[in-house]
C-alpha positions in Angstrom: -54.2 89.6 -15.9 -52.5 90.2 -19.2 -53.8 87.6 -21.7 -51.1 88.1 -24.3 -48.8 85.2 -24.9 -45.5 85.2 -23.1 -42.4 85.7 -25.2 -39.9 82.9 -24.6 -36.2 83.4 -25.2 -34.1 80.2 -24.8 -30.6 80.7 -23.6 -27.8 78.6 -25.1 -25.9 78.3 -21.7 -27.4 75.0 -20.6 -27.3 73.3 -24.1 -24.7 70.7 -24.9 -22.1 72.9 -26.5 -20.6 70.0 -28.4 -23.8 69.5 -30.4 -25.2 73.0 -30.3 -26.9 73.0 -33.7 -28.9 69.8 -32.7 -29.7 71.2 -29.3 -31.1 74.4 -30.8 -33.2 72.5 -33.3 -34.9 70.9 -30.2 -36.0 74.3 -29.0 -36.9 75.7 -32.4 -40.4 76.8 -31.3 -38.9 79.5 -29.1 -39.6 83.1 -29.9 -36.0 84.1 -29.6 -32.6 82.5 -29.0 -30.9 84.3 -26.1 -27.1 84.6 -26.6 -25.2 85.2 -23.4 -22.0 87.0 -24.4 -19.4 87.1 -21.6 -16.0 88.6 -21.9 -14.3 87.2 -18.7 -14.1 90.7 -17.3 -17.6 92.1 -16.6 -18.4 88.6 -15.4 -15.8 85.9 -14.8 -16.8 83.5 -17.5 -16.1 83.8 -21.2 -18.4 82.5 -23.9 -19.3 83.1 -27.5 -17.8 85.3 -30.2 -19.8 86.5 -33.2 -18.3 83.9 -35.5 -19.6 81.1 -33.3 -23.2 82.4 -33.8 -22.9 83.2 -37.5 -21.6 79.6 -38.1 -24.9 78.2 -36.7 -27.0 79.8 -39.5 -29.9 80.3 -37.1 -33.4 81.1 -38.3 -34.9 82.0 -34.9 -34.5 85.7 -34.1 -31.5 86.5 -31.8 -31.7 88.2 -28.4 -28.1 89.1 -27.7 -27.2 89.9 -24.1 -23.8 91.6 -23.8 -22.4 90.9 -20.3 -19.2 92.7 -21.3 -17.2 95.6 -20.2 -17.5 98.7 -22.5 -20.1 97.1 -24.8 -19.8 100.1 -27.2 -16.5 98.5 -28.4 -18.4 95.2 -29.4 -21.6 96.5 -30.9 -20.5 96.5 -34.5 -19.1 92.9 -34.2 -22.4 91.6 -32.8 -24.5 93.4 -35.3 -22.9 91.0 -37.9 -24.9 88.2 -36.3 -28.2 89.9 -37.4 -29.8 90.3 -34.0 -33.3 91.5 -33.4 -32.5 92.7 -29.9 -29.2 93.7 -28.3 -29.1 94.2 -24.5 -26.2 95.8 -22.7 -25.6 96.4 -19.0 -26.1 99.7 -17.4 -23.2 99.0 -15.0 -20.7 98.3 -17.9 -20.5 101.6 -19.6 -21.0 105.4 -19.4 -22.1 105.6 -23.1 -25.7 104.5 -22.7 -27.2 107.1 -25.1 -24.5 106.4 -27.7 -25.1 102.7 -27.7 -28.9 103.1 -27.9 -28.4 105.4 -30.9 -26.0 102.9 -32.6 -28.6 100.1 -32.3 -31.5 102.1 -33.5 -29.5 103.4 -36.5 -29.3 99.7 -37.5 -33.0 99.1 -36.7 -32.2 96.8 -33.8 -34.2 96.9 -30.6 -32.1 98.4 -27.8 -32.3 97.1 -24.3 -30.5 97.8 -21.0 -30.0 95.3 -18.2 -29.3 95.8 -14.5 -27.7 93.4 -12.0 -29.6 92.4 -8.9 -27.8 95.0 -6.8 -28.6 97.9 -9.1 -31.9 99.7 -8.5 -34.3 100.1 -11.4 -34.5 103.8 -11.0 -31.1 104.2 -12.7 -32.9 103.3 -15.9 -35.7 105.9 -15.6 -33.8 108.5 -17.7 -33.6 106.1 -20.6 -37.2 104.6 -20.6 -38.4 106.9 -23.3 -35.7 105.8 -25.8 -35.2 102.1 -25.1 -37.3 99.2 -26.3 -36.6 96.7 -23.6 -35.4 96.4 -20.0 -33.8 93.1 -18.9 -34.2 92.5 -15.1 -31.7 90.0 -13.9 -33.3 87.6 -11.4 -29.9 86.0 -10.6 -26.3 87.3 -10.6 -25.1 87.4 -14.2 -22.5 84.9 -15.3 -23.7 81.3 -14.8 -26.6 79.1 -15.5 -28.5 77.1 -12.9 -28.9 79.7 -10.2 -32.1 80.1 -8.1 -34.6 82.8 -9.0 -34.6 85.8 -6.8 -38.3 86.8 -6.2 -37.5 90.1 -4.7 -36.3 91.3 -8.1 -39.9 91.4 -9.2 -40.2 94.7 -7.3 -38.0 96.2 -10.1 -40.5 95.0 -12.7 -43.4 96.6 -10.8 -41.4 99.8 -10.4 -40.7 100.0 -14.1 -44.4 99.6 -14.9 -45.3 102.2 -12.3 -42.8 104.6 -13.9 -44.7 104.3 -17.1 -42.5 102.0 -19.1 -44.5 100.6 -22.0 -41.8 98.5 -23.7 -40.8 94.9 -23.2 -39.7 93.8 -19.7 -37.5 90.7 -19.9 -36.5 88.6 -16.9 -33.6 86.3 -16.9 -32.4 83.8 -14.3 -33.8 80.7 -12.7 -37.1 80.9 -14.7 -39.6 78.1 -14.3 -43.3 77.8 -15.1 -44.1 78.6 -11.5 -42.1 81.8 -11.1 -42.8 82.8 -14.7 -46.5 83.3 -13.7 -45.5 85.5 -10.8 -43.2 87.5 -13.0 -45.9 88.0 -15.6 -48.3 89.2 -12.9 -45.7 91.7 -11.9 -45.5 93.1 -15.4 -42.9 91.1 -17.3 -43.7 89.8 -20.8 -40.5 88.2 -22.0 -38.8 85.3 -20.2 -35.3 83.8 -20.6 -34.9 80.2 -19.7 -32.0 77.8 -20.0 -31.7 75.0 -17.4 -35.4 74.6 -17.0 -36.1 74.0 -20.7 -33.0 71.9 -21.5 -33.7 69.4 -18.7 -37.0 68.4 -20.3 -37.2 65.6 -22.9 -39.9 67.3 -24.9 -38.5 70.8 -25.0 -40.9 72.1 -27.6 -43.8 71.1 -25.4 -42.5 73.0 -22.4 -41.8 76.0 -24.5 -45.4 75.9 -25.7 -46.6 75.7 -22.1 -44.5 78.7 -21.2 -45.8 80.7 -24.1 -49.3 80.2 -22.9 -48.6 81.6 -19.4 
Protein backbone atom coordinates (compact mmCIF):
# COMPACT_ATOMS: atom_id res chain seq x y z
CA UNK A 1 0.00 0.00 0.00
CA UNK A 2 1.12 3.52 -0.79
CA UNK A 3 2.20 5.13 2.49
CA UNK A 4 2.36 8.68 1.13
CA UNK A 5 -0.08 11.09 2.71
CA UNK A 6 -3.26 11.68 0.79
CA UNK A 7 -3.74 15.09 -0.84
CA UNK A 8 -7.02 16.65 0.25
CA UNK A 9 -8.74 19.30 -1.86
CA UNK A 10 -11.82 20.82 -0.20
CA UNK A 11 -14.59 21.92 -2.54
CA UNK A 12 -16.47 25.15 -1.84
CA UNK A 13 -19.80 23.74 -3.06
CA UNK A 14 -21.10 22.58 0.33
CA UNK A 15 -19.90 25.64 2.24
CA UNK A 16 -22.29 28.36 3.40
CA UNK A 17 -21.95 30.74 0.46
CA UNK A 18 -23.11 33.67 2.58
CA UNK A 19 -20.09 33.39 4.87
CA UNK A 20 -17.60 31.78 2.56
CA UNK A 21 -14.48 33.39 3.99
CA UNK A 22 -15.26 32.07 7.48
CA UNK A 23 -16.18 28.65 6.11
CA UNK A 24 -12.88 28.39 4.30
CA UNK A 25 -10.96 29.37 7.42
CA UNK A 26 -12.54 26.32 9.09
CA UNK A 27 -10.94 24.03 6.47
CA UNK A 28 -7.63 25.87 6.23
CA UNK A 29 -5.55 22.74 6.84
CA UNK A 30 -6.55 21.35 3.42
CA UNK A 31 -3.81 20.90 0.83
CA UNK A 32 -5.91 22.67 -1.81
CA UNK A 33 -9.17 24.51 -2.19
CA UNK A 34 -11.15 23.01 -5.07
CA UNK A 35 -13.06 25.62 -7.06
CA UNK A 36 -15.95 24.12 -9.03
CA UNK A 37 -16.52 26.45 -11.96
CA UNK A 38 -19.81 25.84 -13.78
CA UNK A 39 -21.10 27.86 -16.71
CA UNK A 40 -24.72 26.71 -16.88
CA UNK A 41 -24.05 25.05 -20.23
CA UNK A 42 -21.63 22.13 -19.81
CA UNK A 43 -23.51 21.41 -16.59
CA UNK A 44 -26.85 23.02 -15.66
CA UNK A 45 -25.67 24.93 -12.62
CA UNK A 46 -23.74 28.20 -12.68
CA UNK A 47 -21.23 29.08 -9.97
CA UNK A 48 -18.18 31.26 -9.45
CA UNK A 49 -16.45 33.86 -11.58
CA UNK A 50 -12.74 34.74 -11.15
CA UNK A 51 -13.57 37.94 -9.25
CA UNK A 52 -15.43 35.93 -6.60
CA UNK A 53 -12.30 33.93 -5.86
CA UNK A 54 -9.83 36.83 -6.10
CA UNK A 55 -11.90 38.76 -3.52
CA UNK A 56 -11.43 35.96 -0.96
CA UNK A 57 -7.64 36.54 -0.83
CA UNK A 58 -6.98 32.85 -0.23
CA UNK A 59 -3.65 31.51 1.01
CA UNK A 60 -4.30 27.81 0.38
CA UNK A 61 -3.34 26.71 -3.19
CA UNK A 62 -6.17 26.59 -5.70
CA UNK A 63 -7.28 23.53 -7.63
CA UNK A 64 -9.60 24.99 -10.30
CA UNK A 65 -12.04 22.57 -11.97
CA UNK A 66 -13.51 24.06 -15.14
CA UNK A 67 -16.85 22.35 -15.78
CA UNK A 68 -17.44 24.69 -18.70
CA UNK A 69 -17.99 24.52 -22.44
CA UNK A 70 -14.93 25.55 -24.49
CA UNK A 71 -12.60 26.07 -21.51
CA UNK A 72 -9.95 27.54 -23.81
CA UNK A 73 -12.03 30.75 -23.79
CA UNK A 74 -11.80 31.03 -19.98
CA UNK A 75 -8.23 29.97 -19.21
CA UNK A 76 -6.77 33.49 -19.16
CA UNK A 77 -9.51 34.75 -16.82
CA UNK A 78 -8.98 31.91 -14.36
CA UNK A 79 -5.21 32.25 -14.43
CA UNK A 80 -5.78 35.63 -12.74
CA UNK A 81 -6.82 33.76 -9.59
CA UNK A 82 -3.28 32.33 -9.26
CA UNK A 83 -4.18 28.63 -9.39
CA UNK A 84 -1.67 25.84 -8.81
CA UNK A 85 -3.78 23.39 -10.85
CA UNK A 86 -6.36 23.89 -13.60
CA UNK A 87 -8.48 20.93 -14.72
CA UNK A 88 -10.72 20.99 -17.78
CA UNK A 89 -13.08 18.39 -19.19
CA UNK A 90 -12.13 16.17 -22.09
CA UNK A 91 -15.72 16.28 -23.33
CA UNK A 92 -15.92 20.10 -23.37
CA UNK A 93 -13.34 20.93 -26.03
CA UNK A 94 -11.39 19.79 -29.09
CA UNK A 95 -8.37 21.90 -28.14
CA UNK A 96 -6.84 19.66 -25.49
CA UNK A 97 -3.21 20.11 -26.56
CA UNK A 98 -3.57 23.87 -26.87
CA UNK A 99 -5.02 24.20 -23.36
CA UNK A 100 -2.29 22.02 -21.86
CA UNK A 101 0.33 24.22 -23.55
CA UNK A 102 -1.38 27.41 -22.31
CA UNK A 103 -1.29 26.19 -18.72
CA UNK A 104 2.28 24.93 -18.83
CA UNK A 105 3.43 28.22 -20.33
CA UNK A 106 2.16 29.87 -17.12
CA UNK A 107 3.77 27.15 -14.96
CA UNK A 108 0.37 25.83 -13.85
CA UNK A 109 -0.27 22.11 -13.54
CA UNK A 110 -2.60 20.89 -16.30
CA UNK A 111 -5.28 18.29 -15.64
CA UNK A 112 -8.02 16.65 -17.68
CA UNK A 113 -11.26 15.26 -16.25
CA UNK A 114 -13.71 12.73 -17.62
CA UNK A 115 -17.39 12.27 -16.77
CA UNK A 116 -18.54 8.85 -15.51
CA UNK A 117 -19.75 7.83 -18.97
CA UNK A 118 -16.45 8.63 -20.69
CA UNK A 119 -13.83 5.82 -20.79
CA UNK A 120 -10.39 6.54 -19.39
CA UNK A 121 -8.73 5.38 -22.62
CA UNK A 122 -9.64 8.67 -24.33
CA UNK A 123 -6.99 10.27 -22.11
CA UNK A 124 -4.19 7.88 -23.03
CA UNK A 125 -2.84 10.12 -25.85
CA UNK A 126 -2.35 12.94 -23.31
CA UNK A 127 -0.84 11.06 -20.37
CA UNK A 128 2.74 11.99 -21.25
CA UNK A 129 1.99 15.73 -21.20
CA UNK A 130 -0.53 16.27 -18.38
CA UNK A 131 0.16 16.50 -14.66
CA UNK A 132 -3.14 15.23 -13.35
CA UNK A 133 -6.24 13.23 -14.26
CA UNK A 134 -9.48 13.94 -12.43
CA UNK A 135 -11.80 10.93 -12.38
CA UNK A 136 -15.37 11.99 -11.61
CA UNK A 137 -17.02 9.52 -9.22
CA UNK A 138 -20.39 11.29 -9.58
CA UNK A 139 -22.03 13.16 -12.45
CA UNK A 140 -20.54 16.67 -12.48
CA UNK A 141 -22.73 19.56 -11.51
CA UNK A 142 -24.01 19.12 -7.94
CA UNK A 143 -22.79 18.33 -4.44
CA UNK A 144 -24.15 15.57 -2.25
CA UNK A 145 -24.31 12.72 -4.76
CA UNK A 146 -23.37 9.12 -3.93
CA UNK A 147 -19.92 7.78 -4.82
CA UNK A 148 -19.84 5.46 -7.85
CA UNK A 149 -17.38 2.65 -6.92
CA UNK A 150 -17.23 1.31 -10.49
CA UNK A 151 -15.31 4.48 -11.46
CA UNK A 152 -12.27 3.10 -9.63
CA UNK A 153 -11.69 0.85 -12.64
CA UNK A 154 -10.67 4.01 -14.48
CA UNK A 155 -8.11 4.77 -11.80
CA UNK A 156 -6.68 1.26 -12.09
CA UNK A 157 -6.67 1.53 -15.87
CA UNK A 158 -4.74 4.78 -15.83
CA UNK A 159 -2.07 3.31 -13.56
CA UNK A 160 -1.85 0.18 -15.73
CA UNK A 161 -1.37 2.47 -18.73
CA UNK A 162 1.71 3.88 -17.01
CA UNK A 163 0.42 7.24 -15.81
CA UNK A 164 2.78 8.51 -13.11
CA UNK A 165 1.07 11.82 -12.40
CA UNK A 166 -1.59 12.72 -9.86
CA UNK A 167 -4.93 10.93 -10.02
CA UNK A 168 -7.64 12.97 -8.35
CA UNK A 169 -11.10 11.60 -7.58
CA UNK A 170 -14.11 13.83 -7.06
CA UNK A 171 -17.62 12.99 -5.91
CA UNK A 172 -19.14 11.52 -2.77
CA UNK A 173 -15.76 11.02 -1.08
CA UNK A 174 -15.81 9.77 2.53
CA UNK A 175 -13.13 8.19 4.70
CA UNK A 176 -14.41 4.73 3.80
CA UNK A 177 -14.39 5.05 0.02
CA UNK A 178 -11.26 7.20 0.07
CA UNK A 179 -9.36 4.14 1.30
CA UNK A 180 -10.68 2.08 -1.62
CA UNK A 181 -9.79 4.82 -4.09
CA UNK A 182 -6.27 5.08 -2.73
CA UNK A 183 -5.76 1.33 -3.03
CA UNK A 184 -6.89 1.64 -6.65
CA UNK A 185 -4.14 4.20 -7.32
CA UNK A 186 -5.62 7.62 -6.53
CA UNK A 187 -3.65 10.09 -4.45
CA UNK A 188 -5.73 13.30 -4.40
CA UNK A 189 -9.28 13.49 -3.07
CA UNK A 190 -11.92 16.18 -3.47
CA UNK A 191 -14.45 16.39 -0.67
CA UNK A 192 -17.28 18.81 0.01
CA UNK A 193 -20.38 17.55 1.87
CA UNK A 194 -18.46 15.01 3.96
CA UNK A 195 -16.08 17.61 5.37
CA UNK A 196 -18.53 20.47 5.86
CA UNK A 197 -20.99 18.32 7.81
CA UNK A 198 -18.38 17.85 10.57
CA UNK A 199 -18.10 20.22 13.51
CA UNK A 200 -14.31 19.88 13.69
CA UNK A 201 -13.46 20.12 10.02
CA UNK A 202 -9.72 20.45 10.50
CA UNK A 203 -9.68 17.16 12.43
CA UNK A 204 -11.49 15.25 9.67
CA UNK A 205 -9.15 16.72 7.07
CA UNK A 206 -6.17 15.49 9.11
CA UNK A 207 -7.73 12.01 9.22
CA UNK A 208 -8.20 12.01 5.48
CA UNK A 209 -4.63 13.15 4.92
CA UNK A 210 -3.40 10.14 6.88
CA UNK A 211 -5.31 7.60 4.74
